[in-house]
DRENKEZA-89241 format. One record per residue: residue in one letter; x, y, z of N, C-alpha, C, CB in turn. Coordinates in pm, whole numbers, plus 50000, padded with zeros to 5 digits. Each point is the difference from the previous one (the first is absolute). Glycine has a CB too. Example, Ala and Ser with C-alpha at 12.3 -4.5 7.8 and 13.67 -1.06 7.14 Angstrom:
! residues 2
a513194943150780499115011950000500905012050000498114988350125 s501545022249803500825011950006499235010950073501184993749785 
//
This chain:
! residues 401
m922467850728381500445011849919498895000349874502804997850072 a496885014649928499215001949871500544998949872498965012750125 t500364980649792500614999449850499485013149919499994972149994 a500815029349887499725012449907498384999449969502614999749877 f496944988450096498634999349950498925005650103500754979749861 e499705015750266499175004750102500065014350037500174978550071 r501015028549891500085015250028499165007649893502414997950103 r497334995949772499555008449882498805008850015500924982649874 p498065009450215498795008350031500175012450071498944980550003 d502185020850089500235011850075500485011149910500504986250200 v500435009549695500535010449893498765005349933502284988049950 g496885002850013498755008049924498755004050076500684987349811 g499625013150315498805003350085499455014849985500924982950165 a499935026049820499545015149974499155000549871502155009950111 p498384985149784499105002849883498634990950003502225006349859 a497854982950213498704992950000499015007750091501174977249959 d499435028750147499105009450093499325010249926501504997250185 e499455008949725499535011849928498964996049891502255011650045 a497824976849877499184995149929498484996650058502194993449897 a497825002250226498954997750094499245012650037501324981250082 a499495028749946499415013050037499405006449881501635003050181 l498974995249707499395005349878498754993649970502135005149914 r497824982350087498744990649983498975006250096501334977149944 r499035023950180498995005650088499365013849967501244987150162 e499705022549801499635011949967499214999749870501925008550126 l498414984649779499154997849881498544994550030502184995649877 g497854994950216498564994950047499225009750055500814979750048 q500025029550040499105012050063499595010249899501204997850216 a499635004449679499675009449910498814994649915502405009150004 q497694978449956498794993649932498695000050065501574986549909 a498515010950224498844999350082499465014650017500884978650121 r500035031349897499565013249997499285005249866501885002850162 a498694991949737499445004249873498674994149968502255002849925 r497524985450141498724993449984498945007350094501194976949941 e499365028350183499175008550082499525012049943501144991450168 l499845015549749499715012149949499004998249868502385009050100 e497834980749829499064996449884498714998550050501664988849877 e498255004050234498564998350081499465013450036500684977850108 e500005030849942499745012050057499315007949880502014998850180 l498915001049721499545008249852498624994149970502535002649881 r497354983550113498714994649950498825005850086501184978149920 d499065021550219499005003850100499705016149956500924981650212 a500155026549769499945014449984498925002349866502745004150106 r497594987749787499255001149887498444995550023502264996349871 r497694993450212498564995150034499415010250081500534975849996 l500025031350084499395010050082499595013349906501484990550215 e499535011049706499855011349917498634998849916502645002449992 s497354986149955498854996449917498755000550077501424986149864 l498615007650268498725001550082499705014050039500384977850089 g500685030349919499815015650020499185004349903502095004350091 r498364993249777499335007249885498494994549998502325002649853 l497504984450158498734995350014499245006250103500784980949915 a499615018150214499305007450105499665015649964501234983850164 g499675023749760499765011449983499065002049899501955003950085 g497824988949803499044998149905498564997550055501864991849864 i498104997250233498804998850067499605011250095500454977049973 a500435028350099499535011550079499695010449923501214994050172 h499185009449713499555012049921498614997949954502305004949924 d497494982650026498514995249955499175002850114500694981049847 l499795012150272499095002250125499655013650038500964980950079 n500035027649900499645014150022498985006049913502175001950076 n497644993849806498945003249904498714996450063501464996449802 v498544990350234498614993650069499705007350113500394977349936 m500605025150153499855006450122499465015949999501874982950064 a498595022549814499595012049977498485002849963502335001449944 v497184987749993498655001149957499024994550112500804997949754 i499724993050333499164995950111499925009750114500554977749937 s500655030650090500125010450120499285010349942502254994850108 g497815009949765499505010749950498435000349998502155001149877 f497324987250065498575000450006499324997750143500194992149762 s500755000250314499334999450135500025014450060500764974950040 e500155033949949499855013150060498915008549924502484998950075 m497294998449795498955008049953498724995750052501245004549806 m498474981250214498904995550079499825006450131500284980149888 l500875020050188499875006350143499605013849993501714985750088 r498485021849828499665012649983498515003149974502275001249926 r497174986750023498555001449955499184992350105500565001649741 i500064990850343499114990750096500055007950127500554975849898 g498305026550181499845006950125500544992750096498155010349939 p502084995050182500524993650098499304988850081501055020249992 t497584981249982499124988550062499634988749896498965017550162 d501364984649705499734990549894500674987050047499875017949809 p499434969850167500474987550052501044994249906497814996150114 l502365010649764501104997049900501365006450034498204998549825 r501665011050245501415007250035500994991950069498815020250022 k500644971650068501074989250082500714991349881498354996550241 n500934998549659500504993049895500945007149901497994988050034 a501585025649933501015008449938501235001650073498285011149905 e501634991650221501145003150098500994987649978498455013750191 s501004975149814500764986849997500864999149863498064988050148 i501195015749750500604998949865501365010450002497444994149874 r502225017350172501135010450015501014994750069498625017749999 k501274977850123501044994050093500674987549922498625007650224 a500914985449718500424988949923500925004649898497954988250041 a501565021749868500635007349899501295005650048497845005049903 a502165003550218501085005950066500994989450028498595017750096 w501244971049950500904989350045500684996049858498474990750222 g500665006649670500814997549863500875010049966498274988749915 v501405022950094500695011249949501255001250078497925011449928 n502144986450198501144999550099500934989649951498595007250198 l500814980049788500934987949945500615002249867498584984550119 a500625019349791500675003749872501115009849998497954995249916 r501935016450158501065008650018501254995450077498255015449982 s501454975750116501144994750067500774989849917498825004150209 v500544988049709500644993449896501015007649919498044987550000 l501295021749940500715009449921501115007650067497985001549881 a501955001850248500875006650077501354993750035498005009250076 t501684978249980501134993050064501174995749919498354993150141 g501445005149729501214996149922500355009649893499464977150044 r500285035349988500645011749903500485010450064498604995749840 a502475010950102500685011250059499165011749967502304989849983 a497375018750116499325013649972500945010249966498274994850151 t502015005449727501045009449954499505010349912501564982850019 q497025017149924499415007249931499075009950044500514983649888 a499255027250062498865009150011500195004450158498254987749803 r502865015750245500045006550127499875013149991501244984350078 q498005022550033500005013849996499715005950136499344998749766 a500755012950271499835005050122498434999250022502215015049988 v497634977850141498494998050037499705004950133499864980149863 d499105026050162499475004050131499574985050080499045026349896 l501484969750193499684989850081498685002250068502374995850023 n497455014950017498645002450088498744999449877501325018550217 a498854985649652499014997549904499844985049983500495021849888 v500544970250098499724987949960499354991050124501935003449818 v498574999950299499384994750130498535003049996502125003650136 g497605010349851498545001850007498994994249887500835020150118 n499804978449767499314993049901499764985750022500915015849862 v500144977050181499814986750036498984997750125502384996749904 v497985011150184499014999650124498535001749946501815010850166 r497784999349755498605001349959499564988449907500235025150023 t500694969549910499664989949904499684986350075501505012049822 l499354984750278499834989150078499045001050107502104995549941 g497565017150112499105002050119499054989950009500245022749989 p498754974549912498944991850019500564984550004498385018449883 l502914979250055500274984750032500744997150140500214996649741 l500195015150334500574997550113499014995050100501675016349941 g497224987450048498764996450093499675009850116500574976249953 e498325025750103499445008750062500484996350165497985003649793 h502714985250215500444994450147501375007150009498774974450006 i501915030549903501315005849991500035015450004500614979949872 t499865028050218500235013450006501285004249932498704999750202 v501355008349707501175002949935500275017050034499534978849799 e501655022350235500545012750048501195005649919499224992850222 a500725016349702501035006249919500745010950073498664994749804 r502585004650205500875010950050500975002749918499604994950203 l500105015549700500875002449881500855012850046498254989849808 g502925008750150500935010550030499845011949931501414984250047 r498975027149987499895012249934501485003349932498005008150174 d501784999249729501315002949904500804989149975500165021150080 l499154968349874500634986549971500805002449856497954984750135 e503345009249859500624999649893499664989949894501495009450141 g498634991249727499634993549902500914987750010499135020349867 v500254966950079500904989449989500234996049841499214991950246 s501795002849719500204996449871499684985249965501655018150004 v497134980049944499464985549997499224998049880499884998550242 n499874987349748498994997249885498615001550090501624981449828 s497355028150124499005003050093498994986250000500235028549955 g499854963349944499154988350011500564989850097499245003949767 r502184997050244500704991050096499635004550144501984995949834 l498165017650192499605005550119498594998050042501675015049953 e497404984849973498674996650029499944984450047499175018549823 q501614974050116499924985350025500474998050134500344993449767 v500765014450265500574998350146499015004550101502335003849922 v496985007350053498975004750098498844990850010500655022849953 m498914971449938498864993349993500454985050062498975015549783 n502084979050181500444985950095499805003150139501874991849849 l498855018350198500225002450143498515000250054502365014049978 l496804994349968498695001450061499204987450015500045021849908 l500064969349976499094990150001500764988350073498735008449782 n502544993350254500774991050080499425003850144502274998349837 a497665014550191499355005050132498844994850031500935018649975 r498234982849916498624995750016499814984850039499475018149831 d501274973550108499854985650030500534997150131500144994349768 a500795014650282500544996950134498895004950110502625002849912 m496495004150038498795004350107498684995849961501175020050057 e498794966949935498744992349966498805004450088501444979849931 h498905023550206498705002650084500145017350021499854972550149 g500805032949787499915014950005501315005350060497434999650027 g502745013549966501285006950072500075012849939501404979350042 r499805026749974500325011749942501175000849913498945007750178 l500974999449711501164999749893500535014949994498934979849848 v502315021250171500685014449991500895001849891499935001750230 v499915006949677501005002549913500485012750021499164985549850 e502145016450146500935010650022500865003549880500004993150232 t500205019449754501235004549899500815010850071498644995749779 a502555004250198500895012050041501274999949928499045000150224 n501645010649785501445001949929500874992450104499675025249872 s501364967650060500804992550096501575000549910497674982050121 t503235008449942501184998949938500274984449970500805022450117 l500034974749778500384988049964501454998549970497814997849928 d502764996550149501684999849972500605013049977499814978649891 g499735032050196500375011549992499595009649888501544989250119 r497485005349827499405007449894498415005150029501664985549846 s497975023950104498615003750021499174988749932500495026150007 a498344971750079499014989449952498645004350043501664981150016 v497375010449953498635002050038499534985750075499565018149786 r499714984150321499664987350072498544997349976501775003550180 l497894983849808498624993650019500004990650110499525001949766 r499554999850324499804990650104498734994950010501595010150108 i497854976449891498904996450013499914989350130499725006249739 s499424997350358499984992850100498534993950032502025013850067 d497844972649979498744995650043499904994050145499654996449760 t499045001050275500094993550132499374985350004499925023750100 g500574970749787499614986949967500674987350086499655011449767 c500324976550164500644989150083501355000049997498264987349967 g502565021649961501434998550020500644988649944499635011450187 m501794988149840500694988349951501144995650115499545007849735 d500574981250274501244995950089501175000049922498734985950143 e502535013449923501235001649953500294992449861500605003550245 a499034983749770500264990649878499215004449897500484980750126 t498205022149882499195005849891500675012349941497914991450108 l502375018149985500485013249949501224997849926499025012450185 s501974978249851501084998949921499874994249852500994998450221 r497764996949755499854995749865498915007949928500794977550070 a498645032949992498925007849941500165004849853499645006850230 f501574996549740500295006249864500364989249896500865021250113 e498994965449938500284987949911498954997849897501184989450185 p499055011849690498994995549891499294986750042501485011049813 y497154988850181499214989950015499784994450138500654996749782 f500085011250315499854995550132498855005450048502234997650037 t496924995750028498635007550072499464989950095499215014449791 t500244992450302499444993050102498494998449990501875007850130 k497594998449772498604999049972499524985049937500155027049963 p498544970150066499554987349948499924999949847498724996750213 p501334991149712499815000449875498955007649937500964981550033 g499195026349870499035008149922499855013550066498754979349924 k502065023850188499815012950066501335008749981498324989150177 g502655004649760501315007549984500924993049924499725010250201 t501154998249701500884995249917501674999550054498105008949827 g501904999050280501415002050052500915010049894499834974250121 l499585032949799500585009449913499735013750052499764984649809 g499465019350289499925013150028501075008250055498024992950017 l502545002150103501215006350051501214996549910499054999150235 a501144990249702501074999449920500145009349882499914978550077 t498865025149868499985010849901500365013450066498244987449868 v501335015350241500435012350071501375001450020498064999650104 f502574989749956501564999749990500735001149866499734986650190 a499745006949719500535001349876499935013649926499484977150001 i499425029650005499785012549949500975010350073497544993349944 v502345006950190500925009550085501474999249978498354998250169 a501924987549807501404999149973500495005549860499884980450154 q499215016249747500165006549859500185013049989498804985149932 h500525024450165500105012850001501025005950086497834998649941 g503044992650124501285005350080499365003050127501465010949808 g497464983150240499475004750138500284987850112497985015849876 r501504985650233500054989650096498614998350079502565004650019 v497144983650022498654994050056500484993550139498764994249751 d500645008950353500144993550113498694995650069502075012350011 a497934977050063498844995250066500284996650145499184991649784 a499775013250284500184994450139498474996050036502255015950078 s497734975450023498774992750033500204992150125499364998749762 t499395000450302499984993550138498734992049982501235019050153 l498754967349873498854990549997498885005350092501574980149953 g497385022649996498805003650054499805014850024500034978250093 q501145029049846499935015750042500125009349874501154994850232 g498924998749635500065006649886501334999649938498265013050082 s501844996049810501244999249925500145015449951499794972949921 t501495028150027500255015149945501024997849895499565013650221 f500334990249665500805002649878500355012549979499054983749909 t502315018950067500545014349984500875000149871500055004650262 i499525002249660500855003349874500635011549983498694988049908 d502435011950044500785014549980500404998349841501195004150274 l498505005649654500245002549850500795011149999497964991049912 p503215008749976500685013649974499205011149953501834987649952 r498515024350087499485011949958500175003049859500345006750213 a498594998849694500305002949883500675013049984498284985849948 t502465017149940500785012049985499045009649917502424987450009 e496525009149939499195010049930498635001050088501114994449750 p498195017350217498615000650054498964989749986500495020549965 s498794976450145498904988849969498955004549924500424989750196 r498825000749727499045003149934498524992450051501935004849814 t497115002750177498894992850052498915000849884500605005650260 a498244987849744499164998949907499325013449981499834975950045 s499655027749831499195013350000498674997850055501175008549802 p498275000850270498694999150050498914998949907500855011450169 p498004984249842498934999549893499595016349988498994972950060 d500475028949820499375012949974498694998549932502205010249986 a497205000849981498704999349936500085003349864498965005050199 e501944992349735500275006549853499054990249908502805009250038 t496914996549851499154993649900500564984349975499475025149882 q499694966150123500544986549973500354997749859498684991950181 a502264999049808500634997349856499614987849924501875011350087 t498574988749809499824986649909501324990750012498455013649817 v501284973650228501074991850025499924985749908500085011650249 v501034986849687500174987249926500704988850107500285014049751 v498874974850264500614990150089500384989449935498855006550167 l502404990249812500654988649930500334989650095500915014549832 e498394975150185500014989350071499604987149943499735015450154 s501144973549831499624988349922499204991350091502045001049852 e498104998750277499074993450082498605007950030502124989250098 a496975001849851498465006849988499575004250144499194984249793 g501035006350302499505004150133500715013550061499544974350038 v501625027449935500725012050049499575011449913502014986950083 r497935011349796499365011749911498745003750031501184993249831 e497864996450210498685004350032499975008050136499114979749871 l501775015250229499995005550137500525015049979500474975950128 i500745026949790500355013149993499015008749942502134992449991 g497225003349894498965007549924498795003250089500744988649786 e498865002250310498855003450092500295010350096499264978149980 i501965020150086500555010350106500085013349939501374982950117 l499105019149767500225011549932498675007149962502144989749922 r496905003850022498765002349943499175006150124500214980349810 i499825011550298499285005650126500565012650046499514977750072 d501675024449921500655013150035499845011649878501794985250152 g497545011049741499745009949924500805001049872499325009650201 y501664979949783500915001449878499334993149876502135000250154 r498155003749723499644993449879501254989149967498525022649910 v500994965150065501034989249987499914994749884500044995050209 l501165001649719499944994349875500784987350024499775021849861 p499854968050151500564986650027500824993649877498004996950163 a503064998449842500824994649915500724986650037500145022949937 l499874967849957500504986650037501584998249983497694991249931 d502715016749960501405000449973500565012349937499764977149983 f501415021349958500655012949951499235005649888502244992250066 d497285000249832499215005949881498675002850041501274987949838 d498195007550263498665002350063500055015150053499654973850073 a501325027650002500255014050068500165010649911501024989650173 l499775008649708500305010349894498625003049932502514991649957 a496624997450016498775000149941498845008050070500824978749915 v499035017850217499135006650074500125013850023499834980950080 a501495023049945500505013750002499675008249888501704991850123 a498585002749777499895007549858498585001349967502164990649908 a496755000250137498675000149986499455010650064500004978449974 h500445023750145499195008550099500005015549947500704983650213 p498095021149775500015014949946500525011850104497954991949853 g502145004650269500495011150081501404997050035497745005350091 p502825001350010501424998650042500094988950090500475023749978 v500664970850006500494986850083501275006650093499354978849786 h500235018950345500875005850109501234989650037497805013450100 l501774976049934500784989150053499944986449946499785012650179 v501364980449825499944984749967500424992550117500515003249762 i498724988250294500554990550090500424987049955498725011050140 a502364985549864500634988049940500684990050070500135013449847 d499734974950149500764988850071501375000049920497794984450074 v503385015249999501385000449954500204988049921500825012950192 m498444977449834500204986349922499354999349871500114988850208 a499095022249749499474998649884500905003849874497975003350133 p502224990949764500885003449905499875014149954500024977249943 g501175029750037500005014949958499955008450132498744995549768 v501074999950330499855010350124501365002450066497594991850051 r503314997149964501285001950075500955008549904499754976650139 d500435020549728500725006249918499635015649954500394975749945 g498485027250101499595014949967499264999549881501955010750099 r497814979249812499355000949890498545006449976501494982249991 l497815012750136498545002950008499935014250034499294976850071 l501415027750020500005015750040500355008849893500654994450220 e500394999849692500515009549912498945001349890502474994750056 r496754994049895498985000249881498835008850063500614974749885 l499115023750241498765007650057500315014550001499304980950149 l502125022749890500215014349985500035006049881501014997450171 a499254995449736499995004349865498785006649951501494982749967 t497345010850082498725003949975499075005050115500374984649825 r500175014450276499495007050126501035006250098498194983949982 p502345025449962500895009750073499515002450131500625010649800 g500324987850317499555000950127499534989850078499675017549923 i500194972150001499534988050070500824994050118499054995849785 r500595001350329500844993850108499634984650006500115022850140 a500984971549949500024986650014500194995750140500784999049777 l498354990750252500024994150138500494986249965498025013950117 y502924981649958500414986249949499834990050128501825010249812 a497864977250151499414991850112500594986649984497795012750015 s502554980850103500564984250003500014996150140501585001749799 g498184985350173500034991650150501304998650067498214986149919 d502935017450003501254998350040500615011250085500124986649803 l500295013350320500255011750098501415006249937498764988150239 e501955004249693501275006049945499795010149883501144978650068 d497825016649854499735006849858499545014249994499424978449933 s501065031050017499475014049998500615006949880499745001150254 l500814990149647500605007449882501125009950040497764998149884 e502815001850225501105009450061501174996549910499185000850260 g501505007649676501304997449922499714994849857501224994450219 d497435003349740499624993449870500185013249898498114979550105 a502775019649797500035009949901498835004349940501924992249967 g497234997449989498795001849936498905007650071500644980349896 a499465020250240499015005350071500255015750010499664977250123 r499085030149819500215013249992499165008250109500544995949752 g499855016250283499345007250082499824997550142499195003349811 p500135002050281499864995150140499254986850003500015023750085 r500374968650009499664984250004499434998750118501774990949871 v496905009550133499184995350113499674986150004499145020750002 f501014972050107499994985250007499004995550090502304998949951 l496804990450011499014993950075500294986550032498525014349905 h501634981950206500204985750052498704991149994501815009550158 k498214978949775498884993050015500134987250105499485008649758 p499534988450319498705004850011499905013650067499314976850003 f499785030549975499895013350056498595002950043501875007449857 t497855002450235498885003850070499365009549896500964997050248 v497665005449779499365010349929500655013550013497994987350029 d502225016350082500635013950042501435001349935498705000050235 a502034987949773501505000949936499815002249851501134983450172 l498045009849766499905003649856499575012949959499604978749981 l499515026350103499395015549958501055007250037497534999050038 r503135000150078501325008150025501075000749897499604993950216 k500814995149732500795000049896499525004849874500894983950113 v497985015849863499325005649855500135015650008498064980049971 r501585024750142500095014650032501605005249995497724997450159 a503164994449899501305002850001500555000949862500114989850216 a499455001149694500544999849869499475011149928500274976550003 l498285025050008499565010849925500655015250031497914984949989 e502425017050144500655012250050501525000449954498375000250205 g502314988849740501154999049965501165002950117498885005149773 
//
């Protein structure tokens, strides 16, 4: 027969079980709190690394602007049979790789929410194909099938250029021994809405199912060390997703790959760059703190007939504009220079040079002063690094207003 003492644990069993359960829940909560704290520390570390990478990429853009720009100037002066031409081509190819890497670093970690406008996809594709043409190689045949009456797409134009560039370079790398690259555009639908489609196909090495399933992962690459970063397709995926679009990939090992992108149609008419004209050339103030970039812009403009007033900073720009005896038509200014973003530079110049126009430049694909209260008048924007033709096109567009 059990004694009263022996029965007491049964009486207190329920509270004891509840206490044990509470202790377990408390332990689990503490463990989860430690996990969250570690995740927060990781997020902060990644944020710091992102800012550092962005700063490095911005500086790398300036370096690449100088290298690619002057190499292009050299190629315009070197004949096709000159023994130095191959070296100049190699410099330009290396610079293009650096440009692509810098833009990929800037693009992967940021949301493309600024500077969207209605863009003509055919115009963007045409410009990128012309720019990359020499870099794709003579062993690759490029066929463009651009749709008629194409709707505009609401995008950040610099980001869209990056998408097209990455896909073309990815196709080139897949066709090491040559092949055919087809670029197609057409109107389409996306989730029941009007959209515009870009499709790029190659006849290269293709991918097996395992590789295809990881194609858009950041830093995943099948290329040997020094040949790829694994950011190209990840950047494409990030940019398309940020613009509300969709990207699909299909590939067969040994038979090539096809990437299809659908982007929502814009609700406003698309804009294209103004064509060059033969108007009398203008006087341009070039405000750029990086000496190499400043010299490059100045040389390109002088060769094309412009008068150039170089300036190192805000005060220098005002001084050279004030000292020039004739009219000053345009200021080209890096948005990172003090007094540019808040509109002080343009306001001071307008006070003494009524009608002067502005062309803003930056290596940041997101940056175009859209929505900045201080930015006055039409805002023409130049992404760095730039080609000779791109700079001259933007200068003419800014002068035309």
